[in-house]
C-alpha positions in Angstrom: -22.5 26.6 8.8 -25.4 30.0 9.7 -26.3 29.9 13.1 -29.4 31.6 14.2 -30.8 32.6 17.4 -32.9 35.6 18.5 -32.3 38.8 19.6 -34.1 42.4 21.0 -32.7 46.1 21.1 -33.9 48.7 22.5 -35.7 50.8 19.6 -36.0 54.6 19.8 -40.4 53.5 20.6 -39.9 50.5 21.6 -38.4 46.5 21.6 -37.3 45.4 18.3 -37.3 41.5 18.1 -35.7 40.0 15.2 -33.2 37.3 14.4 -29.4 37.4 14.5 -27.4 35.4 12.0 -23.6 34.1 12.7 -22.8 34.5 8.7 -19.9 32.3 7.4 -17.2 35.0 7.1 -18.1 35.3 11.6 -20.4 38.3 11.1 -23.2 38.3 12.7 -27.4 39.9 10.6 -30.0 41.3 12.6 -33.3 41.1 11.3 -35.8 42.3 12.6 -39.3 40.4 12.2 -41.3 43.2 11.1 -38.8 43.8 8.6 -37.6 47.6 9.5 -34.1 46.7 10.5 -31.0 45.1 9.5 -27.9 45.1 11.0 -24.6 44.0 10.0 -22.3 44.3 12.5 -18.5 42.3 12.4 -14.7 42.2 14.2 -12.5 45.3 12.8 -8.5 44.8 12.3 -8.5 45.4 15.8 -11.2 42.7 17.0 -13.8 45.7 18.3 -16.8 44.5 16.4 -18.1 47.7 14.2 -21.8 48.2 12.1 -20.2 47.2 8.6 -24.1 47.5 7.1 -27.7 48.3 7.7 -30.5 50.3 7.4 -30.4 53.8 9.0 -31.3 55.6 11.2 -29.3 52.9 13.7 -28.2 54.0 17.3 -24.8 53.1 18.7 -25.4 50.8 21.5 -27.2 48.4 19.2 -23.5 47.1 18.6 -23.1 46.8 22.3 -26.7 45.4 22.3 -26.7 42.7 19.9 -22.6 41.5 20.6 -24.1 41.1 24.5 -27.4 38.5 22.9 -24.7 36.4 21.1 -24.8 33.0 23.0 -21.8 31.6 24.5 -22.3 28.0 22.3 -21.8 30.2 18.8 -18.6 32.0 19.6 -16.7 27.9 20.3 
């Protein structure tokens, strides 16, 4: 079952507001409200979060920003 939560990423000019969704695979997909940004992250074989898909360009810090916003209830 997919779970969603509001998320905000830091853009080059301003904050990017969007919705993050936990996918059945355990990955997370972020979609900005204005449609300008998509980011999908998942854990790699070593258990570290990495970008697996999304729009270009993207900021490397977005991965950590998104992970920090994952609600504790979603992780359990």
